[in-house]
C-alpha positions in Angstrom: -121.8 83.7 132.9 -122.8 81.1 135.4 -125.8 78.9 134.7 -128.9 79.3 137.1 -129.5 75.6 137.6 -127.8 72.5 136.0 -129.1 68.9 136.6 -127.1 65.8 135.9 -129.6 62.9 136.5 -129.2 59.1 136.2 -130.9 58.4 132.8 -134.5 57.2 133.3 -133.9 54.4 130.8 -131.0 53.1 132.7 -133.2 52.9 135.9 -135.9 51.1 134.0 -133.5 48.6 132.5 -132.3 47.8 136.0 -135.7 47.1 137.2 -136.6 45.0 134.1 -133.3 43.1 133.5 -132.2 42.1 137.0 -135.5 40.2 137.8 -135.4 38.5 134.4 -131.8 37.5 134.8 -132.4 36.2 138.4 -135.4 34.2 137.2 -133.4 32.6 134.3 -130.4 31.8 136.3 -132.2 30.2 139.2 -134.3 28.2 136.8 -131.1 26.9 135.3 -129.6 26.1 138.7 -132.7 24.2 139.7 -132.6 22.3 136.4 -129.0 21.2 137.0 -129.8 20.3 140.6 -132.2 17.7 139.3 -129.5 15.8 137.5 -126.5 16.5 139.6 -125.7 15.3 143.3 -125.7 18.9 144.7 -126.1 19.2 148.5 -128.3 21.4 150.6 -131.6 23.1 149.5 -131.0 22.1 145.8 -132.3 18.7 146.9 -135.8 20.2 147.1 -135.7 20.5 143.3 -135.9 16.8 143.1 -139.0 16.6 145.3 -141.1 19.2 143.5 -143.3 18.1 140.6 -143.4 20.0 137.4 -144.3 22.7 136.6 -144.1 23.7 140.3 -140.3 23.4 140.4 -139.9 25.6 137.4 -142.3 28.2 138.6 -140.9 28.3 142.0 -137.4 28.6 140.8 -138.3 31.5 138.3 -140.3 33.4 141.0 -137.6 33.1 143.6 -135.0 34.3 141.1 -137.1 37.1 140.0 -137.6 38.1 143.7 -133.8 38.0 144.3 -133.4 40.0 141.1 -135.9 42.6 142.5 -133.9 42.9 145.7 -130.7 43.5 143.7 -132.5 46.0 141.5 -133.4 48.0 144.6 -129.9 48.0 145.9 -128.6 49.2 142.6 -131.3 51.9 142.2 -130.4 53.3 145.6 -127.3 54.5 144.0 -129.0 56.3 141.1 -127.6 59.8 141.8 -129.0 63.1 140.6 -126.6 66.1 140.8 -128.2 69.6 141.0 -126.2 72.7 141.0 -127.9 76.2 141.6 -126.5 79.6 142.5 -127.1 78.9 146.1 -126.2 75.1 146.6 -125.1 71.7 145.3 -127.6 68.9 146.0 -126.7 65.2 145.6 -129.9 63.1 145.6 -130.5 59.4 145.4 -133.5 57.4 146.5 -133.9 58.0 150.3 -130.8 60.3 150.7 -130.2 64.0 150.0 -126.9 65.8 150.7 -127.1 69.6 150.3 -123.9 71.7 150.4 -123.8 75.6 150.0 -122.3 76.2 146.6 -119.8 79.0 147.8 -118.2 76.3 150.0 -117.5 73.9 147.2 -114.1 74.3 145.7 -113.5 71.1 143.8 -115.4 67.9 142.7 -113.8 64.6 141.8 -114.6 61.0 141.3 -113.2 58.4 143.9 -113.9 55.1 142.2 -117.7 54.7 142.3 -118.3 57.9 144.4 -118.5 61.6 143.9 -116.7 63.7 146.3 -117.0 67.5 147.0 -114.2 69.4 148.9 -114.2 72.8 150.5 -111.4 75.4 150.4 -109.3 73.8 153.3 -109.6 70.4 151.9 -112.4 69.4 154.1 -114.7 66.7 152.7 -118.2 68.4 152.3 -120.1 65.4 150.7 -119.4 61.8 149.4 -122.2 59.9 147.5 -122.2 56.7 145.4 -122.1 57.7 141.7 -122.2 56.0 138.4 -122.8 59.2 136.2 -120.5 59.9 133.4 -117.4 61.7 134.4 -117.6 63.8 131.2 -121.2 65.0 132.1 -120.1 65.9 135.5 -117.0 67.7 134.5 -119.0 69.8 132.0 -121.7 70.6 134.7 -119.4 71.7 137.3 -117.3 73.6 134.9 -120.3 75.4 133.6 -121.0 76.6 137.2 -117.5 77.7 138.0 -116.6 74.7 140.3 -113.3 73.1 139.5 -113.3 69.4 138.5 -110.4 67.0 139.2 -109.9 63.5 137.7 -108.7 62.2 141.1 -108.3 63.3 144.6 -106.1 66.4 144.7 -104.8 65.4 148.1 -104.0 61.8 147.2 -100.4 62.0 148.1 -101.3 63.4 151.7 -103.0 60.2 153.1 -101.3 58.0 155.7 -102.4 54.5 156.6 -104.1 54.4 160.1 -102.2 52.3 162.6 -103.6 51.8 166.1 -101.9 54.0 168.7 -100.1 56.2 166.1 -98.8 59.1 168.1 -99.8 61.6 165.4 -103.5 61.2 166.2 -105.4 61.9 169.4 -107.1 59.2 171.4 -110.7 60.3 170.2 -109.7 59.9 166.5 -108.1 56.5 167.3 -111.2 55.4 169.1 -113.4 56.5 166.1 -111.0 54.8 163.6 -111.0 51.7 165.5 -114.8 51.5 165.6 -114.9 52.2 161.8 -112.5 49.6 161.2 -114.8 47.1 162.8 -117.6 48.5 160.7 -115.4 48.2 157.5 -114.6 44.6 158.2 -118.3 43.8 158.9 -119.5 45.6 155.7 -121.6 47.9 157.8 -122.1 50.9 155.4 -124.4 52.9 157.6 -121.9 52.8 160.5 -119.0 53.5 158.1 -120.7 56.6 156.8 -121.7 57.8 160.3 -118.1 57.4 161.7 -116.6 59.1 158.6 -118.8 62.1 159.4 -117.7 62.1 163.0 -114.1 62.1 162.1 -114.8 64.8 159.5 -116.0 67.1 162.2 -112.9 66.5 163.9 -110.9 67.6 160.8 -109.8 64.3 159.3 -110.6 63.0 155.8 -110.5 59.3 155.0 -109.9 56.9 152.1 -110.6 53.2 152.2 -108.4 50.7 150.3 -109.1 47.1 150.5 -110.5 47.4 154.1 -107.7 49.6 155.2 -108.1 53.1 156.3 -106.0 56.0 155.3 -106.3 59.6 156.8 -105.1 63.1 156.3 -105.7 66.3 158.0 -108.0 69.0 156.5 -105.5 71.7 155.4 -105.7 75.2 157.1 
């Protein structure tokens, strides 16, 4: 019998540790760097350490390091995924982002490095979100709800590397892939995600390997 609702959240203690530990580590590291800068001929802004009196230098270094740690903690926390499976839908939620997919459309779920991917019956990609949840917990959750789990992309052998002007692709797909390649090279995650969606609507599924794009047709 299928479960009514299953939740697989990022553990609260893991999120608390991120917010506590990263600022503390940042403060300690920058304090040590500033201490080293006082005694070594390091160039650039580290020279400011020699000009600040104590304890102002130590306090400034620790405060700046903690601030940088908080920024990093915010970036890490944005990938804190919660998976909720109900009789009607599969919902992937992380701070600021929610992806909802009708449950009957989901055929298989699998991890793709640090992402969770949901595929439909024709092999079309329905959702892709950053994910650091336990594969064992996710496998159990999807299996309990009648959704297949794969340890890797079941279509892995179907991908082909994108090459400009490849005759197997129409001009529209080439234009979108070329634009996405620029976003990939520039590290523009928002543009990469948007262009992946545009290509998905045309029936193409993508994989990225070391800033190279690989594509396949959705079957059917």
